[in-house]
C-alpha positions as CSV (number, residue, x, y, z in Angstrom):
1,X,173.6,81.1,138.2
2,X,171.2,78.4,137.3
3,X,168.4,78.5,134.7
4,X,165.7,79.4,137.2
5,X,167.6,82.4,138.6
6,X,168.1,84.0,135.2
7,X,165.4,86.7,134.3
8,X,163.1,85.7,131.5
9,X,163.2,87.9,128.4
10,X,159.7,89.1,129.0
11,X,160.6,90.1,132.6
12,X,163.7,91.9,131.3
13,X,161.5,93.8,128.8
14,X,159.0,94.8,131.5
15,X,161.8,96.1,133.7
16,X,163.4,97.9,130.8
17,X,160.0,99.5,129.8
18,X,159.5,100.7,133.4
19,X,162.9,102.2,133.6
20,X,162.5,103.9,130.2
21,X,159.1,105.3,131.2
22,X,160.6,106.6,134.4
23,X,163.5,108.2,132.6
24,X,161.2,109.9,130.0
25,X,159.0,111.3,132.8
26,X,161.9,112.9,134.6
27,X,163.6,114.1,131.4
28,X,160.4,115.9,130.3
29,X,160.2,117.4,133.7
30,X,163.8,118.7,133.8
31,X,163.8,120.1,130.2
32,X,161.5,122.8,131.5
33,X,164.1,123.9,134.1
34,X,166.9,123.8,131.5
35,X,165.0,126.2,129.2
36,X,163.6,128.5,132.0
37,X,165.3,131.6,130.6
38,X,163.8,131.2,127.2
39,X,160.4,130.3,128.7
40,X,160.6,133.5,130.8
41,X,160.9,135.7,127.7
42,X,158.3,133.9,125.7
43,X,155.5,133.5,128.4
44,X,156.2,136.1,131.1
45,X,157.4,139.3,129.4
46,X,158.1,142.0,131.9
47,X,160.2,145.2,132.1
48,X,162.5,143.4,134.5
49,X,164.0,140.1,133.2
50,X,164.4,138.9,136.8
51,X,160.6,139.2,137.3
52,X,160.0,137.1,134.2
53,X,162.5,134.4,135.4
54,X,160.9,134.3,138.8
55,X,157.5,133.8,137.3
56,X,158.9,131.0,135.2
57,X,160.5,129.3,138.2
58,X,157.3,129.7,140.2
59,X,155.5,128.0,137.3
60,X,158.1,125.2,137.6
61,X,157.3,124.9,141.3
62,X,153.6,124.4,140.5
63,X,154.5,121.0,139.1
64,X,155.9,120.0,142.5
65,X,152.7,121.1,144.2
66,X,150.7,118.7,142.0
67,X,152.9,115.7,142.7
68,X,151.3,114.5,146.0
69,X,147.9,114.7,144.4
70,X,149.1,112.7,141.5
71,X,150.6,110.1,143.8
72,X,147.4,109.7,145.7
73,X,145.0,109.6,142.7
74,X,147.2,107.5,140.4
75,X,148.3,105.3,143.2
76,X,144.7,104.5,144.0
77,X,144.1,103.9,140.2
78,X,147.1,101.6,140.1
79,X,145.8,99.6,143.1
80,X,142.4,99.2,141.5
81,X,143.3,98.6,137.8
82,X,147.0,97.6,137.9
83,X,150.5,99.0,137.6
84,X,150.8,98.8,133.9
85,X,147.6,100.8,133.1
86,X,148.6,103.4,135.7
87,X,152.1,103.8,134.2
88,X,150.6,104.0,130.7
89,X,148.3,106.8,132.0
90,X,151.2,108.7,133.5
91,X,153.2,108.6,130.3
92,X,150.2,109.9,128.3
93,X,149.6,112.7,130.9
94,X,153.3,113.7,130.7
95,X,153.2,113.6,126.9
96,X,150.1,115.8,127.0
97,X,151.7,118.3,129.4
98,X,155.0,118.4,127.4
99,X,153.2,118.6,124.1
100,X,151.2,121.6,125.4
101,X,154.4,123.4,126.4
102,X,156.0,122.6,123.0
103,X,152.9,123.8,121.1
104,X,151.7,126.7,123.2
105,X,151.6,130.1,121.5
106,X,153.6,132.8,123.3
107,X,152.4,135.7,125.3
108,X,152.8,138.0,122.3
109,X,150.4,135.7,120.3
110,X,147.6,135.0,122.8
111,X,148.3,137.3,125.8
112,X,147.5,136.2,129.3
113,X,146.1,132.8,128.2
114,X,149.7,131.7,127.4
115,X,151.0,131.7,131.0
116,X,147.7,130.3,132.2
117,X,148.0,127.3,129.8
118,X,151.7,126.9,130.7
119,X,150.7,126.6,134.4
120,X,148.0,124.0,133.4
121,X,150.7,122.0,131.5
122,X,153.0,122.1,134.4
123,X,150.2,120.9,136.7
124,X,149.7,118.0,134.3
125,X,153.4,117.2,134.3
126,X,153.6,117.3,138.1
127,X,150.5,115.2,138.6
128,X,151.9,112.7,136.2
129,X,155.4,112.6,137.8
130,X,153.9,112.2,141.3
131,X,151.6,109.4,140.1
132,X,154.4,107.6,138.3
133,X,156.8,107.2,141.2
134,X,154.8,104.7,143.3
135,X,153.5,102.4,140.6
136,X,156.8,102.2,138.8
137,X,158.8,101.4,141.9
138,X,156.2,98.8,143.0
139,X,156.1,97.3,139.5
140,X,159.9,96.9,139.4
141,X,159.8,95.3,142.8
142,X,157.0,93.0,141.8
143,X,158.8,92.0,138.6
144,X,162.0,91.0,140.5
145,X,162.6,87.2,140.6
146,X,161.5,85.6,143.9
147,X,165.0,84.7,144.7
148,X,166.3,88.2,144.4
149,X,167.0,90.1,147.5
150,X,165.0,93.4,148.0
151,X,167.1,96.2,149.5
152,X,166.6,99.8,150.2
153,X,168.5,100.6,147.1
154,X,165.6,99.3,145.0
155,X,163.6,102.5,145.9
156,X,166.5,104.8,144.9
157,X,166.2,104.1,141.2
158,X,163.9,107.1,140.6
159,X,166.4,109.4,142.3
160,X,169.2,108.2,140.1
161,X,167.0,108.7,137.0
162,X,166.3,112.2,138.1
163,X,170.0,113.0,138.5
164,X,170.9,111.5,135.1
165,X,168.1,113.3,133.3
166,X,169.1,116.6,135.0
167,X,172.6,116.3,133.7
168,X,171.4,115.4,130.2
169,X,169.0,118.3,130.0
170,X,171.7,120.7,131.3
171,X,174.0,119.5,128.6
172,X,171.3,120.0,126.0
173,X,170.6,123.6,127.2
174,X,174.3,124.3,127.3
175,X,174.6,123.3,123.7
176,X,171.9,125.8,122.6
């Protein structure tokens, strides 16, 4: 490998930052699934625990519904203002959604407003995750050295990140 083929430190840092942001997005998203039983009791109390769990899982699904919209809106934003601002926006939106979930009062404290706010937080997380996928993958491909070959494996990095974060959050939930 000659000197021109070696990635510059700034390029390595950019790629590392994109991978870290991608991992954090999916980690936040999977932690919700790992703590679904606790969330069911806190936000959807019902006489039947299965009903509470089903409502929690449905709320988890709301995040997936928002993904395509996030991809469209943030993808257009990325095309207009750049990949870096778009990825920064997705990280802030994910942090807002996750922070909301972490700080939300429970159903016992504020009643019906608690599950409504939880759904809103999940919508933010889904919107953010959907919006992050395209700009992050494009940013990584644009950051690659010109001499590097682009393969179909380049687009599978988000899927590997999802799998790794799912395993990590499952281990965390198992510990508690």
